[in-house]
N, C-alpha and C positions, 0 to 999 in steps of 0.2 A: 389280583383282580379278574374275574371271570371276564373272558372275550365275548362279544355280542353272540355268536353260535352258542356258546354254554349255558349263557344267560337265557335267551329263549329256550333251549331244551330245559332249564331251569323250571322256566314257567309254564311249559307243556305238562313236564312232569308233576307239580304243583297242583295244576288243573285236573289230571287224571287221577291223581289220588282224592280230591274233592268229588270228582264223580263216581269212585268206588264208596265213599262214606256215603253219600246220598243213596246208592245202589243198596248198601249194605242195612244202612238204618230201615231204609224200605221194608226189604225182605226179612228183617228180625222184628221190625218195631221196637226199635230202641231208643232209649233219649239222649240227651248230650249232644246233640249235633252241634248246636253253635259253637261250644267249646270246642269240639273238634275241629272243625271248621277254622277257627282262629290261630291253630299251633300248626297249621300246615306247612305252610313254608319254612317254618324254623326245623321242622324236621325233614323237608326237603333236601335244607342246606346242610344239615347233618349228614344224612344217609346217604344223599349224591353228590358229596364234595368234602365234607369235614373229616368227617370219620375215618379210621384206620381199620378197615375190616378183614383184610388178610394181611397173614394167617389169622383164621378165626381164633384160633386158642391165646392171641396176640391181641386182638382188637379192642379198640377203645370201647369204653363203654359210654351208653345212652339209656338215661334214665328218666322216663315220663311220671315225674311224681305226682301230677292232678291225673290220677287214673281214673277219674270220670271219664277224660276225654281218651280212653283207650282205643277207640274204633280211628282216631287217626293213625295212632301208632299202627296197629294191625295193618290197615290198607297203607300204609308206606311199607312197612314190611314185606307186604304182598306186591308192591310194586317194584321193591328192591330186589324182590326173589330170595328173600330170605325165609318168608312164611309161605306154605304152600296155596293155592288158589282153592283147595279141597278144604284146609283148616280155616280159612276166610269166610267161604261159604257157611260153617258151623259157628260161625260168631251169633251170641246172645239167643241159641235153642235149646229148647229140650234137648238134654242127650246130645248137645253139641260139643264144641271143641274149643272155644273160647267166651271166658264168663265176660260180664260187660264191665267188671272193674278187673286190672292184671293181675294175672298169676303166672309168675316166673317158671312153675311147673309144665305150664301148658303149651309152650311152644319156643322154637329157637327164636333168639331175638329178644325176648320180654327178658330183661335182666332182674327186674326187681318185682315183687308184689305191691301194689300201692292201689291207692283209693281211700286208706286214712291216709288226710291231710298230712303234710308234712315229713311222713317217714323216709319217702324215697329219696328226699334231700339230703338227709342226715345217714343214710344208708352209704349213700353216694359220697360223701365226705369222708366215710370210714373206708371205703372201696379205694380212693384217692391216696388215703396215708398208708394203707396196706400196700401200694403199688411202691408208695415212695420209699417203704421200708426195705422193700425186696429189689430197689434201686432200678424198677422197671420204668420204662418211659411211656407207659398206657397210660392216658386220659381218660377223663371222666366229665360227661356233658351230662347236666340234670335240667330239665325244662319243669318249670314251677308255676304255678299259678296265682294272680293277684289275691283272690281270694284267700288261698293258702297262706299268703305272708301274714295274715292275720295270727298265724298259729305262732305260740311261742316257741315251739320246737324248732322253727325255722330260725330263728335269733339265738339259741342254744348254738344252733350249728353253726350261724354265721360267726359266733366267737370262737368257734372251734377251729372252724377253716381259715380265720386270719391269725391266730396264736400261732399256729403249726406252718403257714406258710404254703398252703397247699394251692401252688401255682398250676398243679396238672387238675384242677378242678375247676370247671366253669359251669357256673348257674344262667339258666336262660329265662327271665322274666317274662310270659305269654300276659302282655299288661292289655288285655280287652277292656277293662275298667265295668266290667258287668256280671257280678256272681250271681248266686242259685237265687238271693231275695233282695236283688237290687244293685246299686252301685255302692262300691266299697266304703266310699267317703259317707256315705249316709248310715252304713251298717257298724263299720269298727275300722276307722281310718287310720291308714297306717303311713299318711304321710306325713312329713316332707320324702318320700320312698328314695330318691336319689341320695341327698343327706346323710339318712340314716344308714346306706349301704357303707358310703365313704367313711361315717364315723365309727362303724364295725371294723375297717379295715381293709375294706375291698377295695378293686379296681372296678369304677362303674363305668359302662359304656352305653349309651342310648341312641336307638337307631329305629327306623320304621320297620316292623316286624313282619312287612310284607315284601320287601326289598331283600332279594337273596343275594344282591352283589354286595349290600352295605351289611347282612347278616355275614357273609361270608368273611369280610375283613375284620369285623367286630370280633370272631369267633378266632381268627388269626391272629390277633394282636397280641404282644407280649405283655404278661401280667404282673411282671417287675417283682418277682418273689412274694404275689400276694394272691390268692385266689380271686376270680373276675366273676361279674354278675352282668349279663346282658339285657339291658330293658327294654325290650321288642314292644314297642307299641303297636298293636294290634285291634282288629275289629272281630268282634263275636260273630259268626256266622258268614264271615268273608266269602265272597264268592258267588253268594246268591243275594240279591239285593233285597228280599221281603224276609231274611234272616238276618240281615246286619243290624248289630247293635238291638235287638229283640232280645227281651227277657225270656219271652214265653218259650225262644229257642233252646233255652235251658233244659225244657222238658217235653214240648211239643213234638209228636211222633210223624213222620214221613208216609203221607199215605201215597198211593199210585199217582192220583192226580198232581201232587205237591211235587213228587218225583219230577215228573215230567216238566211241569214248569221249572223245578230247579236245575235238570239236567239241559236245557233251552240255553240257560243263561251259562254254562260251563261249557261250551262248545270251543 
């Protein structure tokens, strides 16, 4: 359980990361702001509480499989001091440093190249299997999107992870209920999502995906010789009222005027 001071600090850290997202999105004119804002509390919980990062060569692995939200990971890595400010300033720029989808060769802390949905999840499962074979205590955490859960590769991986009892692997579903073209239930419904993961042999925990205390407890919970998935109920565009639960913020760009309005809400 986080103490009150740690909870306040975590909330302040998440707010600082959201401010970075707005700043960089405005400077680079990049899309996918809404889906970046929705997973900030998940990434804050991982990088400022859960992950073992020292020594670096024995670190736990965190993968953002929903790679279109790369800005959230890059800003989190910068806030954590893993990614330099100079690298972040080159995000989504001509002759810059960081592409709009994640490239593992671009910077320290970006563990897997993602953007093709479903791939990061399965690479993470393979890494967890490799750690198990080497008798390493390293853990793998992977953030997936709800639209990504429509991919058949996700369910192939779900069978693989359960069969091999990969309890060193935890998936976190950024369940913001809004993908690129609408509500998942109206496009390619995967419900009942909880029952499906249970049926595939996973331990399932549901939490408020913006509650860092609840996320921390869920991620620390024993998985009883099963891989675990934390279904984190989130809000697309979280933290900026006019972006929250709005489909257009999968695509819209942050202008200077919008930036100022957004930052006023993220104080």
